[in-house]
N, C-alpha and C positions, 0 to 999 in steps of 0.2 A: 713716846720717853726719847729724851734727848741724849746724845752720846755721854755728856758730864754726868748726867742723870745715872745715867745704866751702869757706867763705869762706877760713878761712886757707890752704887748698891751695892755689886757684884765686889768694891772691895772690902767693903765694908763688914759684908757676909764671909768674905774671907779669913778677914782677922777674928772672926766669932764663929764659924762654923756653920752650918748651911741647913735649911731646911726641906724637908723631901717634898714632891709634888704628890699627889692624891693618888694620881694612876699607877706612878710608880711604885708608891707604896702597896698599891693592892696587888700590881703586878710581881714584884721581888724583895717586898721587905725595906725595911725604913732605911739598912743600911747601905741599899742597891739606890735606893732613891736618893740619899745622899750625894751617893756618886753620879748618879745622874745631874743632877744640878749643876756639880759641878763643872762636869764636861759641857751642857749647856749654856752655860756662862763662860768657861773658858777654853773647853776644847773646839767650840762652833768655829771660833777665830782664834784657836792654837791653844796649844800648849803653855807652859811659864817659865821661866826660870829668872835666876836670881845672881849674876856675876860681878856682884860688887867686889869680887876679890880684886879684879886688873883696879885697884884705887889708880895705878900709876896710869891709868887710860889713855894719858896725853900722848904717849905714843903713839897712840893712834890716830891723832887728830894731826901730831908731826908726818906721820905715813902719808894722809891724803884718806886715811877710810871714811873721816867725818869732815866735814867742811866746817872748820874753826867759827868762820865768816858768820855763816847762816844766810838763811836765803830773806829771813826780814829784820837784819840789820844785827852789830852786835852787841852784847850786855855787858857792862861795867860789872863784874861780878870779880869778889876776893876769894883765894883760892880757899877752895872747900876743904872743910876740915876732916879729917881721917874718921871713919865709924867707928863709935864705941858700942859696946854690949852695955852699957848704964842708959837707961833709960831716963827720961825726965822727970823730976821730984811729982810734977802733978797733971793730970787730967785722964781724965778715961782712955782705957787702951786704944791707940791707933788715933788718939785725936794728940792735939800740939799744942806749942805755946803762943803760937802765932808771930813767932821768928821769921817764917817766911813767908813774904807779901804774896797775892795772885799776882802782879806786876814782875815778879821775880820768878815765878814757875812759867811765866808766859816767856820772858826774857829768856829763859833756858833753853824752853823748848825750839825757839829761833835761831841760838847759837847753835843749837847740836843739828839743826838739819842742812842740807848741802845749799848753795845759791838758789833760788826759786823765790817763787810769787806767791808770799801768806794772806790768806784772809781767814777772817770766822777766828782771829784767835783769842783764845779763852784762857784764865789759869786761875785756878781757886789756891790758897795758899796754906798755912799751917792754924790759920787762928779759926775762931769760932762760925759758922755756918758750914754747911755742904758736909756736917758730919766731921769736920776735919780734917776729908780726907783730901791731900795736894793731889794735883789734875791738871793737865794742861791739853790743848788740842787746838788744832786749826785745821784748815783746808789746803794744802799745797801743793804747787804745780810748778815742776822743773823742765814745762815745754812741752811735755810728754802725756797730759792730760792730769785732771783734779785726782785728788787723791787724800780723803781722809787719816791724818795720825790725830795719835792721843795718847799719854801716858799718867798712870796712878799709882801712886807710893802709900804704902799700909805698914803695917806690923804682924805677922802672924807669927804661930807656935812653929818654929822651927822643925820639929819633932812630931805634929800633928798629923794625923792621915789625909787630911783636905789639902794640907800643903804639900805632900809627897803626891798629891795626886795632880798639884799645879804643875808638876816639873817633870811629868813621866809622859811621854807619848803616848797617844793613845792606842790601843790593839789594831794595827793594819786590816787586821778581819772583821774586827768590828766597826769600823769608823772610815771611813773615804775623804781621804785628806791627799793633798798631794805629796808632802814631803814634812819632815821633822825628827830635828837631831836632839840630845840630850845629853847633858855632859856637866861633870864634876868638877868644878875647877882647883886649883892648888890648896885655897884656905877652906875648901869646904864647903864653897857657894854651890849652886847646881843654879844652872841655866838650860830651858829648851826655847827652840827657835821651830815655831809650827806655820804649816802654809796650809792653809785649808780654805774654805767657803764660809761666807754669812751663813748660808743655809748648807747643812753635809748632805740633802739630797739633791741638790744643785741647779735647785727649782729656777734658781735666778743666779747667773754668773756671776756675782759679784763676789771677788776673791777676800778672805779677811786670814791676815799674819799677824803675828802676836810672837813678843819675845818677853818671857816671865825670868826673873831671877829670885830665888832665894838665898839669905846668907844664913851663914848659922847662928847668927845673932837673931832671926827673924824677920831682917828686912826686906820687903817685896819690892820690887820693880817690875810693872807690867806695862810694857807698851804696841800698841796696837795700830794697824792700820790697813787701809780699803784701797781698792781700785777706782773707787766713785767716791764723788763727793761728801758722802753719807754711809754709814753701814748700813741702813735701810732707808729705802723710798727713791732714789736715785738713780739715774743709770750708769753703766759703766764707762768709764770715761780713759781709760788705758788699761793695757793688757795685764799687768801686773800691780802692785802697790809700789809705793816711790822708791822704798828700800829695800835694798836687797836683803837676803838673811845675813851677808856680813855685816853692813849697816845696821840693820835691826838690832842683832844682837850688841854690836858696840854702844848704840843708842842707850839701851838699858844697862850698860855697864858703866858709862857716863859717871863721873866723879858730882856732875855739876849735881845732880839730886843729892849727894850726901847730906850739905844743908838741913834739907829736907826733911829727910829721912831720920837723921840725927834729933830731930824737933819731934819726933812721935814716941807717946808712951808704948813701953812693950804690950805684948798683945797677952792677955790668960793663956795660959794653957789648955790647949781642946780637951775638951771632956766627952764623953762618948753621950750619941744622939740617941741613941738606943737602948732600950732595956736586954737585949739581947746579947748571949754571947756570942763571941767568934765562933764559927764554925771551923771543923777541922777539914782536911784537904776533900773535894767534893770529885775531883777531876776520874778518881781511882775508880770510882760509885758510877760516875758517869760513862769511863769508857766500860766499866762491866756488863751495863745493864747494855747499852749499845751492839756490844758484840755480840749479844744473841737475837741480833736482827740481822745481821748478816752485811748490813750497809758500809759501802766505802768509808773512811774519813778522810776528807781532803785537805781540813785544818783543825786545828783545836788549840784551847788554851784555857786560863784559870786566874782567878785574882783570891782574894779569901771570901772564902765561903760561898762560892760559886765558880763555874765553869762551864766551857761549849764546847762545841763540835760541829763543825760544818760537813751535812752528807751530801753524798753526791752519788746516786745510784743511775747515773746515766740520764736521766730524765727532768735536771736542774738540781743545782746547790739548794739547800734545805741547814739552816741553822737552828741548832736546840742546846737549848740552855737550862742548867738547872742552877735552882740554889739553895741552901740548908740555913735556915735561919734556929735557934733554942732560947725559947722565952721562957720556957720553963713551966711549970704547972699551972699558974696563975693568967696564962695566955699572952703577958706583957701587953695589952691593950689591942690584940689583934682579933681578938673573938669576934664583935661584930662583924667582922670582914666574912666570917663561915655562918652566919643567920640563917641564911638556909640552906645549906649544906646537906649532902647524903651524909648517913651517919654508918660507918661499917662497923660490921660486928665487934672489933676491938675498940670502938670507941675513936678510932679514925674519921675527921670529916676532911668531906672531898668534895671542891667546885670547881667544876669544866666550865671552860669560858671559851667562845669563838667569838673575835672581833676581828678590827680591821688594826693595820700596824701603826703605830703610834710616832713615828721617826718621819714619815714623809715619804716612805721607798713606793712608788707607784705599783697600784693590785697586792699590796702585802698586807696578808693577813695573818692574824697571832693566835694560836692556839694555844692551851696552857691548861694545866691540871694544878690545883693550889691545894694541899691538903697539911694540916694541923693535927698530930699525936695528940694522947692523952696527956703525955711528959712536957707537952710545947713545943716539940719538936716541930718544924714549918719547910714544908720542901715543894717547890715550884718548880716544875718542869713544864719549859715552852716550847714551840718548833714555828718556822715561819716556812713560808715559799718562795726564799729569796736567801741570799750568802749572808747576808746581815740586815736589821731592821732600817737601815738608811740606802739600802738597793733595790731596784726595782724588781719585783717577783719575777723569778727563773721558769714558775710554774704554777699549777692549778692552786695544790694545796700543799701542805707539808710534807716531806716523807713519810712521817710518824703520822697514824692514825691516831685519832683521842683514845681508843681504847688501849693502843702501847703506851701512850704518855700516861693514862692512869696507872696502867703497870707498873709503869718506871716509879710515879710521885707515890706508890703506895709500898714500895718495895722494902722490904726489912733488911735489905743491904743498906740503906739509910742512916742505919742505929752507928754505925762504924765513924760514921761524919760528921756525927751531932754530939760527938764526946766532948 
């Protein structure tokens, strides 16, 4: 899939929600699956930030932060209008009227890049085709090597959970990357600048940096760049992507994107993608259960409905995760996952799995015990022989045994986390 196709698909799904992949659903529930899709499409090359607050970004150009002349020639562009919270009267969510042409998007990309050589310049405006998602991309060379650069624009629900994920730096204990900053601007816009890798496990040295901006009105600007002529399939041609974090941020904040953003229809409010109820705090229960094994905890963290701990018994770090979902007595459509389960005297269904890690870390094994209680509460406890799923194995097996994982997953203590 080309950069334009992949970016357009990711942005379209950012505006309408995310579909979980099957393996993530089996492992951790639909909510976690949706979060993983966000991370795979967004966090692999960065987080996201929408700092359209700086409508007066012209000062950044005057100060030399970005060259106004551009490497591919200047564009004759009228002064961009201020962004409004009022969407166009017609068009599906995220689509535009066609007021911004393909050539206009490409011209703005040229204008924002510093002096250098531009090839493979492409633009898609706000008109029909390409899903109505405005994008622009090029291969840029400032004399230090080629790097792919692209930008995509969309509308999202500014209050949606998936949107919040886009502008939140990933947990450093769970994801490997070089740097990330996330900030809220004066007008309430949020922008994240992420420095990571095309492959989180770094099996290839291609760096992928990203700036994502989301405004209170739901305008999304997503800028991506690589230290190679393409995100995949091309050798690394420079040490870092061409725009440093400050320039990447300014690129996303540029008012040149405002006409295209203003031509897009507002996104529908994000709706829940799961029939499950959000769980209460999981971390206290996980902490209490782990305390019984006396293994030192090197790091820990929590998200809604899930928590993790990194155990260190002196034989290598080992991550343990727990997730609680409440589906109701009808099972919320997950009963099929327990067709071959062992049924305990109280009716709890238990499935134990031992498989390889799914995130690319070398020699990582993934052990988990998945349970479904008669009231629809699902508890999944997993353990890895690495500090996170993307890192290489630090030991032969996880720090906890399968028997201990089952003991944890079937504990009565989870009742308080599923209320």
